[in-house]
TORKOL-4160 file (C-alpha; in steps of 0.2 Angstrom, whole numbers, padded with zeros to 4 digits, m for minus):
185
<pt num="1" X="0001" Y="0000" Z="m0001"/>
<pt num="2" X="0013" Y="0011" Z="0003"/>
<pt num="3" X="0017" Y="0012" Z="m0016"/>
<pt num="4" X="0000" Y="0018" Z="m0019"/>
<pt num="5" X="0000" Y="0031" Z="m0006"/>
<pt num="6" X="0014" Y="0036" Z="m0015"/>
<pt num="7" X="0006" Y="0037" Z="m0032"/>
<pt num="8" X="m0009" Y="0046" Z="m0022"/>
<pt num="9" X="0002" Y="0059" Z="m0015"/>
<pt num="10" X="0010" Y="0063" Z="m0033"/>
<pt num="11" X="m0009" Y="0066" Z="m0040"/>
<pt num="12" X="m0009" Y="0050" Z="m0049"/>
<pt num="13" X="m0024" Y="0044" Z="m0041"/>
<pt num="14" X="m0028" Y="0031" Z="m0057"/>
<pt num="15" X="m0012" Y="0023" Z="m0053"/>
<pt num="16" X="m0016" Y="0022" Z="m0034"/>
<pt num="17" X="m0033" Y="0018" Z="m0036"/>
<pt num="18" X="m0029" Y="0002" Z="m0048"/>
<pt num="19" X="m0014" Y="m0004" Z="m0036"/>
<pt num="20" X="m0024" Y="0000" Z="m0021"/>
<pt num="21" X="m0038" Y="m0012" Z="m0029"/>
<pt num="22" X="m0028" Y="m0026" Z="m0032"/>
<pt num="23" X="m0020" Y="m0024" Z="m0014"/>
<pt num="24" X="m0037" Y="m0026" Z="m0006"/>
<pt num="25" X="m0042" Y="m0041" Z="m0019"/>
<pt num="26" X="m0026" Y="m0050" Z="m0011"/>
<pt num="27" X="m0030" Y="m0047" Z="0007"/>
<pt num="28" X="m0045" Y="m0050" Z="0005"/>
<pt num="29" X="m0042" Y="m0066" Z="m0001"/>
<pt num="30" X="m0027" Y="m0069" Z="0010"/>
<pt num="31" X="m0035" Y="m0063" Z="0026"/>
<pt num="32" X="m0055" Y="m0060" Z="0025"/>
<pt num="33" X="m0065" Y="m0043" Z="0022"/>
<pt num="34" X="m0062" Y="m0040" Z="0043"/>
<pt num="35" X="m0044" Y="m0039" Z="0044"/>
<pt num="36" X="m0035" Y="m0024" Z="0050"/>
<pt num="37" X="m0025" Y="m0022" Z="0033"/>
<pt num="38" X="m0039" Y="m0026" Z="0022"/>
<pt num="39" X="m0050" Y="m0013" Z="0031"/>
<pt num="40" X="m0037" Y="0000" Z="0031"/>
<pt num="41" X="m0036" Y="m0004" Z="0011"/>
<pt num="42" X="m0052" Y="m0001" Z="0009"/>
<pt num="43" X="m0053" Y="0017" Z="0017"/>
<pt num="44" X="m0038" Y="0021" Z="0008"/>
<pt num="45" X="m0046" Y="0018" Z="m0009"/>
<pt num="46" X="m0060" Y="0026" Z="m0002"/>
<pt num="47" X="m0049" Y="0042" Z="m0001"/>
<pt num="48" X="m0044" Y="0039" Z="m0019"/>
<pt num="49" X="m0060" Y="0039" Z="m0025"/>
<pt num="50" X="m0065" Y="0053" Z="m0015"/>
<pt num="51" X="m0051" Y="0063" Z="m0024"/>
<pt num="52" X="m0055" Y="0057" Z="m0042"/>
<pt num="53" X="m0073" Y="0065" Z="m0038"/>
<pt num="54" X="m0080" Y="0047" Z="m0037"/>
<pt num="55" X="m0091" Y="0052" Z="m0023"/>
<pt num="56" X="m0103" Y="0037" Z="m0023"/>
<pt num="57" X="m0089" Y="0023" Z="m0024"/>
<pt num="58" X="m0079" Y="0034" Z="m0009"/>
<pt num="59" X="m0096" Y="0033" Z="0001"/>
<pt num="60" X="m0099" Y="0014" Z="m0004"/>
<pt num="61" X="m0080" Y="0011" Z="0004"/>
<pt num="62" X="m0082" Y="0022" Z="0019"/>
<pt num="63" X="m0100" Y="0013" Z="0025"/>
<pt num="64" X="m0093" Y="m0005" Z="0021"/>
<pt num="65" X="m0079" Y="m0001" Z="0032"/>
<pt num="66" X="m0090" Y="0008" Z="0046"/>
<pt num="67" X="m0102" Y="m0008" Z="0043"/>
<pt num="68" X="m0089" Y="m0020" Z="0046"/>
<pt num="69" X="m0082" Y="m0010" Z="0060"/>
<pt num="70" X="m0098" Y="m0013" Z="0070"/>
<pt num="71" X="m0097" Y="m0032" Z="0065"/>
<pt num="72" X="m0082" Y="m0035" Z="0075"/>
<pt num="73" X="m0067" Y="m0031" Z="0063"/>
<pt num="74" X="m0050" Y="m0030" Z="0067"/>
<pt num="75" X="m0048" Y="m0010" Z="0063"/>
<pt num="76" X="m0046" Y="0000" Z="0081"/>
<pt num="77" X="m0062" Y="0009" Z="0086"/>
<pt num="78" X="m0052" Y="0023" Z="0087"/>
<pt num="79" X="m0052" Y="0024" Z="0069"/>
<pt num="80" X="m0070" Y="0026" Z="0067"/>
<pt num="81" X="m0071" Y="0046" Z="0069"/>
<pt num="82" X="m0059" Y="0049" Z="0054"/>
<pt num="83" X="m0070" Y="0036" Z="0043"/>
<pt num="84" X="m0086" Y="0045" Z="0049"/>
<pt num="85" X="m0076" Y="0062" Z="0045"/>
<pt num="86" X="m0072" Y="0056" Z="0027"/>
<pt num="87" X="m0089" Y="0051" Z="0024"/>
<pt num="88" X="m0095" Y="0066" Z="0029"/>
<pt num="89" X="m0084" Y="0077" Z="0017"/>
<pt num="90" X="m0089" Y="0063" Z="0003"/>
<pt num="91" X="m0109" Y="0069" Z="0007"/>
<pt num="92" X="m0106" Y="0088" Z="0007"/>
<pt num="93" X="m0095" Y="0085" Z="m0011"/>
<pt num="94" X="m0112" Y="0078" Z="m0018"/>
<pt num="95" X="m0122" Y="0093" Z="m0011"/>
<pt num="96" X="m0128" Y="0081" Z="0005"/>
<pt num="97" X="m0125" Y="0095" Z="0015"/>
<pt num="98" X="m0137" Y="0090" Z="0031"/>
<pt num="99" X="m0132" Y="0074" Z="0028"/>
<pt num="100" X="m0114" Y="0080" Z="0030"/>
<pt num="101" X="m0116" Y="0091" Z="0046"/>
<pt num="102" X="m0124" Y="0075" Z="0056"/>
<pt num="103" X="m0109" Y="0064" Z="0051"/>
<pt num="104" X="m0097" Y="0078" Z="0056"/>
<pt num="105" X="m0105" Y="0080" Z="0072"/>
<pt num="106" X="m0106" Y="0061" Z="0076"/>
<pt num="107" X="m0086" Y="0062" Z="0071"/>
<pt num="108" X="m0082" Y="0077" Z="0084"/>
<pt num="109" X="m0091" Y="0066" Z="0097"/>
<pt num="110" X="m0083" Y="0050" Z="0093"/>
<pt num="111" X="m0066" Y="0059" Z="0095"/>
<pt num="112" X="m0072" Y="0069" Z="0111"/>
<pt num="113" X="m0077" Y="0051" Z="0117"/>
<pt num="114" X="m0063" Y="0043" Z="0112"/>
<pt num="115" X="m0046" Y="0055" Z="0115"/>
<pt num="116" X="m0055" Y="0069" Z="0124"/>
<pt num="117" X="m0058" Y="0088" Z="0122"/>
<pt num="118" X="m0042" Y="0093" Z="0119"/>
<pt num="119" X="m0036" Y="0080" Z="0109"/>
<pt num="120" X="m0028" Y="0089" Z="0092"/>
<pt num="121" X="m0039" Y="0076" Z="0082"/>
<pt num="122" X="m0055" Y="0082" Z="0092"/>
<pt num="123" X="m0050" Y="0100" Z="0088"/>
<pt num="124" X="m0050" Y="0096" Z="0071"/>
<pt num="125" X="m0066" Y="0089" Z="0071"/>
<pt num="126" X="m0072" Y="0103" Z="0078"/>
<pt num="127" X="m0066" Y="0115" Z="0067"/>
<pt num="128" X="m0073" Y="0106" Z="0054"/>
<pt num="129" X="m0090" Y="0105" Z="0062"/>
<pt num="130" X="m0090" Y="0122" Z="0064"/>
<pt num="131" X="m0087" Y="0125" Z="0045"/>
<pt num="132" X="m0100" Y="0115" Z="0040"/>
<pt num="133" X="m0112" Y="0122" Z="0052"/>
<pt num="134" X="m0108" Y="0139" Z="0046"/>
<pt num="135" X="m0109" Y="0134" Z="0028"/>
<pt num="136" X="m0128" Y="0125" Z="0032"/>
<pt num="137" X="m0134" Y="0143" Z="0035"/>
<pt num="138" X="m0131" Y="0145" Z="0055"/>
<pt num="139" X="m0118" Y="0155" Z="0057"/>
<pt num="140" X="m0120" Y="0161" Z="0073"/>
<pt num="141" X="m0119" Y="0145" Z="0080"/>
<pt num="142" X="m0103" Y="0141" Z="0067"/>
<pt num="143" X="m0096" Y="0157" Z="0078"/>
<pt num="144" X="m0099" Y="0149" Z="0093"/>
<pt num="145" X="m0091" Y="0132" Z="0089"/>
<pt num="146" X="m0076" Y="0142" Z="0081"/>
<pt num="147" X="m0074" Y="0152" Z="0096"/>
<pt num="148" X="m0072" Y="0137" Z="0107"/>
<pt num="149" X="m0062" Y="0128" Z="0094"/>
<pt num="150" X="m0051" Y="0144" Z="0094"/>
<pt num="151" X="m0048" Y="0145" Z="0113"/>
<pt num="152" X="m0043" Y="0126" Z="0115"/>
<pt num="153" X="m0031" Y="0127" Z="0100"/>
<pt num="154" X="m0024" Y="0144" Z="0109"/>
<pt num="155" X="m0023" Y="0131" Z="0124"/>
<pt num="156" X="m0016" Y="0115" Z="0117"/>
<pt num="157" X="m0007" Y="0121" Z="0102"/>
<pt num="158" X="m0002" Y="0138" Z="0107"/>
<pt num="159" X="m0006" Y="0155" Z="0099"/>
<pt num="160" X="0008" Y="0153" Z="0086"/>
<pt num="161" X="0002" Y="0137" Z="0080"/>
<pt num="162" X="m0004" Y="0136" Z="0061"/>
<pt num="163" X="m0019" Y="0128" Z="0066"/>
<pt num="164" X="m0023" Y="0139" Z="0078"/>
<pt num="165" X="m0021" Y="0154" Z="0065"/>
<pt num="166" X="m0031" Y="0146" Z="0052"/>
<pt num="167" X="m0045" Y="0144" Z="0065"/>
<pt num="168" X="m0042" Y="0161" Z="0071"/>
<pt num="169" X="m0044" Y="0169" Z="0054"/>
<pt num="170" X="m0058" Y="0161" Z="0049"/>
<pt num="171" X="m0067" Y="0165" Z="0065"/>
<pt num="172" X="m0062" Y="0185" Z="0062"/>
<pt num="173" X="m0068" Y="0183" Z="0044"/>
<pt num="174" X="m0086" Y="0176" Z="0051"/>
<pt num="175" X="m0087" Y="0189" Z="0063"/>
<pt num="176" X="m0084" Y="0204" Z="0051"/>
<pt num="177" X="m0096" Y="0196" Z="0039"/>
<pt num="178" X="m0110" Y="0196" Z="0054"/>
<pt num="179" X="m0105" Y="0213" Z="0058"/>
<pt num="180" X="m0106" Y="0218" Z="0040"/>
<pt num="181" X="m0124" Y="0210" Z="0038"/>
<pt num="182" X="m0130" Y="0217" Z="0055"/>
<pt num="183" X="m0124" Y="0235" Z="0049"/>
<pt num="184" X="m0134" Y="0233" Z="0031"/>
<pt num="185" X="m0151" Y="0227" Z="0039"/>
């Protein structure tokens, strides 16, 4: 799979998808569908499909992994929030914004439960959730969520960390938009 990952990073998604599919087929034959490495291959294929704009296939790959995971696969439960987040962005790219928001809320909740409130992955999930809430037409709630994200990132990562800066800049932009819209009303 590392060669497929290298091809993917180089933007050679067609070759990466073909190789990852072969690896998945071999792993399924050798180790079965629920094997850790087989499941990781399926997630990787979902990511490649997403990158290629093959959202229906990406969705199917993620849903299969989530289904098998609930049936007792070897894939760690701690990977579930990541997979749910990938599924959410696939929904988003398909224009299924409300479904995307629900999945990002689930992802953020799982991160909090499994890794704690201040874990960097939890904060990234919160950032993504705030973005989708804002994009889905609830800017005030998005601002509240992003404010929490910024405060926690400042505490955990520091004021100068790039991720803190991204969240801070986005929050400031949203607040400026809100002020401008209130001024024109």
